[in-house]
C-alpha positions in Angstrom: 12.0 -9.9 4.3 11.6 -6.2 5.8 12.3 -5.8 9.5 8.6 -6.2 10.5 8.7 -9.7 8.9 6.8 -8.8 5.8 8.0 -10.1 2.6 8.3 -9.1 -1.0 8.8 -11.8 -4.0 10.6 -10.5 -6.9 11.8 -11.9 -10.1 14.9 -10.1 -11.8 15.9 -10.5 -15.4 19.6 -9.7 -16.3 20.7 -8.7 -20.0 24.1 -7.5 -20.0 24.3 -4.8 -17.3 20.4 -3.8 -17.5 18.5 -5.5 -14.9 14.5 -5.6 -14.6 13.0 -6.6 -11.6 9.2 -7.4 -11.4 7.1 -7.6 -8.5 5.4 -10.9 -8.0 4.0 -11.1 -4.5 3.7 -9.5 -1.1 2.8 -10.3 2.5 1.7 -7.9 5.1 1.9 -4.3 4.2 3.2 -5.3 0.8 0.2 -7.5 -0.1 -1.1 -7.3 -3.6 2.4 -5.3 -4.7 2.4 -4.6 -8.2 5.1 -2.9 -10.7 8.5 -3.2 -11.8 12.2 -1.3 -11.4 15.0 -1.0 -13.7 18.6 -1.5 -12.2 22.3 -1.8 -12.5 25.0 -3.3 -10.5 26.9 -1.0 -8.3 29.3 -3.7 -6.9 29.8 -7.0 -8.1 30.3 -9.8 -5.6 32.3 -13.3 -5.6 30.0 -16.3 -6.0 29.2 -18.0 -2.8 28.2 -21.3 -4.5 29.6 -22.1 -8.3 26.7 -21.1 -10.5 25.3 -18.4 -8.2 25.4 -14.5 -8.4 25.9 -12.1 -5.6 26.1 -8.3 -6.4 25.0 -4.9 -5.0 22.5 -3.4 -7.1 20.5 0.0 -7.3 17.0 0.0 -8.7 14.6 2.8 -9.7 11.0 2.0 -10.7 7.3 2.3 -9.5 4.9 0.1 -8.0 1.4 -0.1 -6.3 -0.1 -1.3 -3.6 -3.7 -2.5 -2.6 -5.4 -0.4 -0.3 -5.8 -2.2 3.0 -8.5 -1.1 5.7 -6.8 -0.9 9.0 -7.3 -3.1 11.8 -9.7 -1.9 14.3 -8.0 0.2 17.3 -4.8 0.7 14.9 -3.9 3.8 13.0 -3.0 3.2 9.3 0.7 4.5 8.5 3.0 4.4 5.2 5.4 1.7 5.2 8.3 3.4 4.8 8.5 7.4 4.8 11.3 9.3 2.8 14.2 9.4 5.0 13.8 6.4 6.9 16.6 4.9 9.2 17.8 3.0 5.9 16.4 -0.5 7.0 13.7 -0.2 4.5 13.6 1.0 0.8 12.9 4.7 0.3 9.5 5.5 -1.2 7.9 8.7 -2.7 4.2 8.4 -2.7 1.6 9.7 -5.1 -1.4 8.7 -4.4 -1.5 4.9 -4.6 1.5 5.1 -6.9 4.8 4.9 -5.6 8.7 5.4 -6.6 10.8 3.0 -5.3 14.4 3.6 -4.7 16.4 0.4 -3.6 20.2 0.6 -3.3 
């Protein structure tokens, strides 16, 4: 969930040190998200509960968003410009295709 309350659901597959994240579903500004990213663990964590994994990872990939018409009386904005406050992923836009950098 991002600071605006919008949600992105992903699937992460781990094979050795390599991770692949696939976007499955999004709400709000993330509605219709499609794409994937590759990643690696940057800092391992201790399991909170047996059988679980916690870690910090860095992912780089691309995703595409559905174009949404702005609501009446509002101004359409990009969900997260490069150089954001750090509360959201950094995005680099090119048309409707985005480069995602999560860390």
